[in-house]
C-alpha positions as CSV (number, residue, x, y, z in Angstrom):
1,X,26.2,10.6,3.6
2,X,23.8,7.7,4.3
3,X,22.7,7.4,7.9
4,X,22.6,3.6,7.9
5,X,26.4,3.0,7.3
6,X,27.2,5.5,10.1
7,X,24.9,3.8,12.5
8,X,26.3,0.4,11.5
9,X,29.8,1.6,12.1
10,X,28.8,3.1,15.5
11,X,27.3,-0.3,16.5
12,X,30.5,-2.1,15.4
13,X,32.6,0.2,17.5
14,X,30.3,-0.1,20.5
15,X,30.5,-3.9,20.3
16,X,34.3,-3.8,20.1
17,X,34.5,-1.6,23.2
18,X,32.2,-4.0,25.1
19,X,34.4,-7.0,24.2
20,X,37.5,-5.1,25.3
21,X,36.1,-4.4,28.8
22,X,34.5,-7.8,29.3
23,X,36.1,-9.4,32.4
24,X,38.3,-12.4,32.2
25,X,36.9,-15.6,33.6
26,X,38.6,-17.2,36.6
27,X,40.8,-20.1,35.9
28,X,38.4,-22.6,37.4
29,X,35.5,-21.3,35.3
30,X,37.5,-21.3,32.0
31,X,38.3,-25.0,31.8
32,X,36.7,-26.6,28.7
33,X,34.1,-29.2,29.2
34,X,33.4,-28.2,32.8
35,X,29.9,-27.1,33.6
36,X,28.3,-24.8,36.1
37,X,26.0,-26.7,38.5
38,X,24.3,-23.6,39.7
39,X,23.6,-21.6,36.5
40,X,19.9,-22.5,36.6
41,X,18.1,-19.9,38.6
42,X,21.2,-17.8,39.3
43,X,20.0,-14.7,37.5
44,X,16.7,-15.0,39.4
45,X,18.5,-15.4,42.7
46,X,20.6,-12.3,42.0
47,X,17.4,-10.3,41.3
48,X,15.9,-11.5,44.5
49,X,19.0,-10.6,46.5
50,X,19.1,-7.1,44.9
51,X,15.4,-6.5,45.8
52,X,15.9,-7.3,49.5
53,X,15.9,-4.6,52.2
54,X,18.8,-3.5,54.3
55,X,21.4,-6.2,55.2
56,X,21.1,-7.6,58.7
57,X,24.1,-7.9,60.8
58,X,25.5,-11.4,61.4
59,X,25.1,-12.2,65.1
60,X,26.7,-15.7,65.4
61,X,29.0,-18.1,63.5
62,X,26.0,-20.4,63.1
63,X,24.1,-17.6,61.2
64,X,27.1,-17.0,58.9
65,X,27.4,-20.8,58.2
66,X,23.7,-21.0,57.4
67,X,23.9,-18.0,55.1
68,X,26.9,-19.5,53.2
69,X,25.0,-22.7,52.9
70,X,22.3,-21.0,51.0
71,X,24.5,-18.6,49.1
72,X,24.1,-20.1,45.6
73,X,20.3,-19.9,45.9
74,X,20.4,-16.1,46.0
75,X,24.0,-14.8,45.6
76,X,24.8,-11.6,47.5
77,X,28.4,-11.0,46.8
78,X,28.4,-7.5,48.4
79,X,27.5,-9.1,51.7
80,X,30.3,-11.6,51.6
81,X,32.9,-9.3,53.1
82,X,30.5,-8.7,56.1
83,X,30.2,-12.5,56.5
84,X,34.0,-13.0,56.4
85,X,34.6,-10.2,58.9
86,X,31.9,-11.7,61.2
87,X,33.7,-15.1,61.1
88,X,36.9,-13.3,62.1
89,X,35.1,-11.7,65.0
90,X,33.7,-15.0,66.1
91,X,37.2,-16.6,66.0
92,X,36.8,-18.8,63.0
93,X,40.3,-18.0,61.7
94,X,42.3,-18.4,65.0
95,X,43.8,-21.5,63.3
96,X,44.1,-20.7,59.6
97,X,44.8,-24.3,58.8
98,X,41.2,-25.0,59.8
99,X,39.7,-22.3,57.7
100,X,40.4,-23.6,54.2
101,X,36.7,-23.9,53.3
102,X,36.1,-20.2,54.0
103,X,39.2,-19.3,52.1
104,X,37.9,-21.3,49.1
105,X,34.5,-19.7,49.5
106,X,35.9,-16.2,49.5
107,X,38.1,-17.1,46.5
108,X,35.1,-18.3,44.6
109,X,33.1,-15.2,45.2
110,X,36.1,-13.0,44.2
111,X,36.7,-15.0,41.1
112,X,33.1,-14.9,40.1
113,X,32.8,-11.1,40.5
114,X,35.8,-9.7,38.8
115,X,34.2,-6.3,38.1
116,X,33.5,-5.9,41.8
117,X,36.6,-7.5,43.1
118,X,38.4,-4.4,44.4
119,X,35.3,-3.2,46.2
120,X,34.8,-6.6,47.7
121,X,38.4,-6.8,49.0
122,X,38.3,-3.2,50.3
123,X,35.2,-4.1,52.3
124,X,37.1,-7.0,54.0
125,X,39.0,-4.4,56.0
126,X,39.5,-3.7,58.8
127,X,40.6,-7.2,59.9
128,X,43.1,-8.2,62.5
129,X,46.5,-9.3,61.1
130,X,46.0,-12.9,62.1
131,X,42.8,-13.2,60.2
132,X,44.2,-11.4,57.2
133,X,45.6,-14.7,56.0
134,X,42.0,-15.4,54.7
135,X,42.1,-12.4,52.5
136,X,45.5,-13.3,51.1
137,X,44.4,-16.9,50.4
138,X,41.1,-15.7,48.9
139,X,42.9,-13.4,46.5
140,X,45.6,-16.0,45.6
141,X,43.0,-18.8,45.2
142,X,40.5,-16.7,43.2
143,X,41.8,-17.9,39.8
144,X,41.7,-14.3,38.5
145,X,44.5,-13.5,36.1
146,X,45.3,-10.3,38.0
147,X,45.6,-11.9,41.5
148,X,49.2,-11.0,41.9
149,X,48.5,-7.3,41.1
150,X,45.7,-7.4,43.6
151,X,47.9,-8.8,46.3
152,X,50.5,-6.0,45.6
153,X,47.8,-3.4,45.6
154,X,46.4,-4.4,49.0
155,X,49.7,-5.4,50.6
156,X,50.1,-2.0,52.2
157,X,46.9,-2.6,54.2
158,X,48.5,-5.8,55.6
159,X,52.0,-4.8,56.6
160,X,52.3,-7.6,59.1
161,X,51.6,-10.3,56.6
162,X,54.4,-9.6,54.1
163,X,55.9,-13.1,54.7
164,X,52.7,-14.9,53.6
165,X,52.1,-12.5,50.7
166,X,55.7,-13.1,49.5
167,X,55.2,-16.9,49.7
168,X,52.3,-16.7,47.2
169,X,53.9,-14.0,45.1
170,X,57.2,-15.9,44.6
171,X,55.7,-19.4,44.3
172,X,56.6,-21.0,47.6
173,X,52.8,-21.4,48.2
174,X,50.8,-22.5,45.2
175,X,47.4,-21.2,43.9
176,X,44.4,-23.4,44.5
177,X,44.5,-24.6,40.8
178,X,48.2,-25.7,41.3
179,X,48.4,-26.8,44.9
180,X,49.0,-30.6,45.3
181,X,45.9,-32.3,46.7
182,X,48.0,-34.0,49.4
183,X,49.6,-30.8,50.5
184,X,47.2,-30.5,53.4
185,X,43.5,-31.0,54.2
186,X,42.9,-27.2,53.9
187,X,43.5,-27.5,50.1
188,X,40.7,-30.0,49.9
189,X,38.5,-27.8,52.0
190,X,39.3,-24.8,49.8
191,X,38.3,-26.7,46.7
192,X,34.9,-27.5,48.2
193,X,34.6,-23.9,49.3
194,X,35.1,-22.7,45.8
195,X,32.4,-25.0,44.6
196,X,30.0,-23.9,47.3
197,X,30.4,-20.3,46.2
198,X,30.2,-20.8,42.4
199,X,28.9,-24.2,41.5
200,X,31.8,-24.6,39.1
201,X,32.7,-28.2,38.7
202,X,36.4,-27.8,38.0
203,X,37.3,-27.9,41.7
204,X,35.3,-31.1,42.0
205,X,37.2,-32.5,39.0
206,X,40.4,-31.9,40.9
207,X,39.0,-33.7,44.0
208,X,38.1,-36.7,41.8
209,X,41.8,-37.0,41.0
210,X,42.4,-38.2,44.6
211,X,40.5,-41.4,43.9
212,X,43.4,-42.8,42.0
213,X,45.2,-43.2,45.3
214,X,42.7,-45.7,46.8
215,X,45.4,-48.5,46.2
216,X,48.3,-46.4,47.5
217,X,49.0,-48.6,50.5
218,X,52.6,-47.4,50.6
219,X,51.6,-43.8,51.2
220,X,49.2,-43.4,54.1
221,X,48.4,-39.7,53.3
222,X,47.3,-40.6,49.8
223,X,45.4,-43.6,51.0
224,X,43.5,-41.7,53.6
225,X,42.7,-38.8,51.3
226,X,41.5,-41.1,48.5
227,X,39.1,-43.0,50.8
228,X,37.8,-40.0,52.6
229,X,37.2,-38.4,49.2
230,X,35.1,-41.4,48.1
231,X,32.8,-40.8,51.0
232,X,32.5,-37.0,50.7
233,X,32.0,-37.2,47.0
234,X,29.2,-39.7,47.4
235,X,27.5,-37.8,50.3
236,X,27.6,-34.5,48.4
237,X,26.1,-36.1,45.3
238,X,23.2,-37.6,47.3
239,X,21.9,-34.1,47.9
240,X,23.4,-32.2,45.0
241,X,22.4,-34.2,42.0
242,X,24.3,-32.2,39.4
243,X,27.4,-33.7,41.0
244,X,26.1,-37.2,40.2
245,X,25.6,-36.3,36.6
246,X,29.1,-34.9,36.5
247,X,30.6,-38.1,38.0
248,X,28.9,-40.2,35.3
249,X,30.3,-38.0,32.6
250,X,33.8,-38.2,34.0
251,X,33.5,-42.0,34.3
252,X,33.3,-42.3,30.5
253,X,36.9,-41.3,30.0
254,X,38.4,-42.0,33.4
255,X,41.6,-44.2,33.6
256,X,41.1,-47.5,35.3
257,X,42.8,-46.4,38.6
258,X,40.2,-43.7,38.9
259,X,37.3,-45.4,37.3
260,X,37.0,-48.3,39.8
261,X,36.6,-46.1,42.9
262,X,34.5,-43.6,41.0
263,X,32.0,-46.4,40.2
264,X,31.7,-47.1,43.9
265,X,31.0,-43.4,44.5
266,X,28.3,-43.3,41.8
267,X,26.8,-46.6,43.1
268,X,26.5,-45.2,46.6
269,X,25.2,-41.8,45.5
270,X,22.6,-43.3,43.2
271,X,21.2,-45.5,46.0
272,X,21.6,-42.9,48.8
273,X,24.1,-45.2,50.6
274,X,26.8,-42.7,51.5
275,X,26.4,-43.7,55.1
276,X,27.1,-47.3,54.3
277,X,30.1,-46.2,52.2
278,X,31.4,-44.2,55.1
279,X,31.5,-47.3,57.3
280,X,33.4,-49.2,54.6
281,X,35.9,-46.3,54.2
282,X,36.5,-46.0,58.0
283,X,37.0,-49.8,58.3
284,X,39.4,-49.8,55.3
285,X,41.5,-46.9,56.7
286,X,41.5,-48.5,60.2
287,X,42.7,-51.8,58.8
288,X,45.5,-50.0,56.9
289,X,46.5,-48.2,60.1
290,X,46.9,-51.5,61.9
291,X,49.1,-52.8,59.2
292,X,51.3,-49.6,58.9
293,X,51.2,-47.9,62.4
294,X,52.9,-44.5,62.7
295,X,52.5,-43.6,59.1
296,X,49.6,-41.2,59.4
297,X,51.4,-38.0,60.2
298,X,50.1,-35.0,58.2
299,X,46.5,-36.0,57.9
300,X,46.3,-37.1,61.5
301,X,47.6,-33.9,63.1
302,X,44.8,-32.0,65.1
303,X,46.0,-28.7,63.7
304,X,45.5,-29.9,60.1
305,X,42.3,-31.8,60.3
306,X,40.2,-29.7,62.6
307,X,36.9,-28.0,62.7
308,X,36.3,-26.7,59.2
309,X,35.1,-29.4,56.8
310,X,33.8,-30.0,53.5
311,X,30.6,-31.9,52.9
312,X,28.8,-29.6,50.4
313,X,25.4,-31.4,50.2
314,X,24.7,-32.0,53.9
315,X,21.5,-31.7,55.8
316,X,22.9,-30.6,59.1
317,X,25.7,-28.4,60.3
318,X,26.7,-30.8,63.1
319,X,29.2,-28.6,64.9
320,X,26.3,-26.3,65.7
321,X,23.6,-28.9,66.1
322,X,21.5,-27.3,63.4
323,X,19.2,-29.7,61.5
324,X,17.4,-29.2,58.3
325,X,19.7,-26.6,56.6
326,X,19.0,-26.6,52.9
327,X,21.5,-28.3,50.6
328,X,24.2,-27.5,49.7
329,X,25.5,-26.8,53.1
330,X,28.7,-27.2,55.2
331,X,29.5,-29.9,57.7
332,X,32.0,-28.8,60.3
333,X,34.1,-31.1,62.4
334,X,32.6,-34.2,60.8
335,X,35.0,-35.8,58.4
336,X,38.8,-35.7,58.8
337,X,38.5,-34.7,62.4
338,X,36.0,-37.4,63.0
339,X,38.3,-40.0,61.5
340,X,41.2,-38.7,63.6
341,X,39.0,-39.2,66.8
342,X,37.9,-42.6,65.7
343,X,41.3,-44.0,64.7
344,X,44.2,-41.8,65.6
345,X,43.4,-40.9,69.2
346,X,42.5,-44.4,70.5
C-alpha cells in the first residue's frame, strides 16, 4: 500500500474533526457585512496578556472600570470573572437596571470565548443572589447558540433567581439581539458594553436604528432615545475612528429617515464637534419637553437612567474624576442621568 494516500486520508479525517469541533460564532459576530473594529492587534494583545505575571486583585471600582476601558488592547478573558465579582463587592449591581453596560460587557466576553465559556461562568461564583442577575443577563445576552442550556446548567447555583431565569428561558425577557431598543436604557447600555468587549459592530448597527426616531415627536421615549443616540454615536466615533468608517458605510444604503440624522452624526464626528452636537440635542429635547410635558416617563425615571452609561470612546470616567483614560472607555453617570438632571428635575 502506498504511504501517500494513507497520509492524505489521515489529513482529511483530521481536518473534518477540526471542523466538527470548531465553536459557533455568537449571533452578533455572525451577521454578514458587519466587521470587527478590534481585530487589528488582537492576537498580539492576547499574547501580551498571556505573558503577564500573576493577576493583581482589583481594589476599587475605579480600577475595574479602567481595566474594562483597556480590555480590547490586551484581552484577558480569564480575568473577567474576577472583575465582575469585584464590581459586585463594590456595590455596582445594587440596582441591576443601572448595570446594563456591565451585563453587555460580560455577554460579549462570553460570546467571544465559547470554548472557555463554562470555565468563565464557573469562576463568576460565588456571588450574592442580588448580583447574580448580571450572570443571567450575561449568559442570555451572549449570543451563543447554547445560551439556554448554559442557563439550565447553572440554574442550580442560583436557586433564588429562578424567576429571572424563567423569564429569559420562556421569552418574557428578550435576548440582547431581540430586545426592543426602547425597552429601557439598560438595553442601550448593554449593546455598548458588548461592543466594548468585542469590537463587533453589529451592536452599534442596532443602535443606529434608533436614529429613525428623531422626528417621533408623538413618542417622547423614542424622541429622547434617538437624539441622545446621535450624541453618543458622534462622541464615540471622535475617539474610536473605526466607528466613523462604519457610519459612512451604513449611510450608503440607509433609508431617508435614518440617513438625515446619521449625516449629522458623521459631520460632528469628522469635525470633532460632538460637544456642540450635545448642546443641540439637549436644547431639542428640552424644547420638546416644554411642548409635551409629562410624557417623559420611562426614560426619565432615576432607577432607569442612573449611574452606568455608555460612551465608548471617552477620555475621562467622570463619575470617578479620572482623566486621561485611554479610549475606548466608559463614561458613567454622564448621559441619560445628566439629561434627567438638566431637564426632568428642574
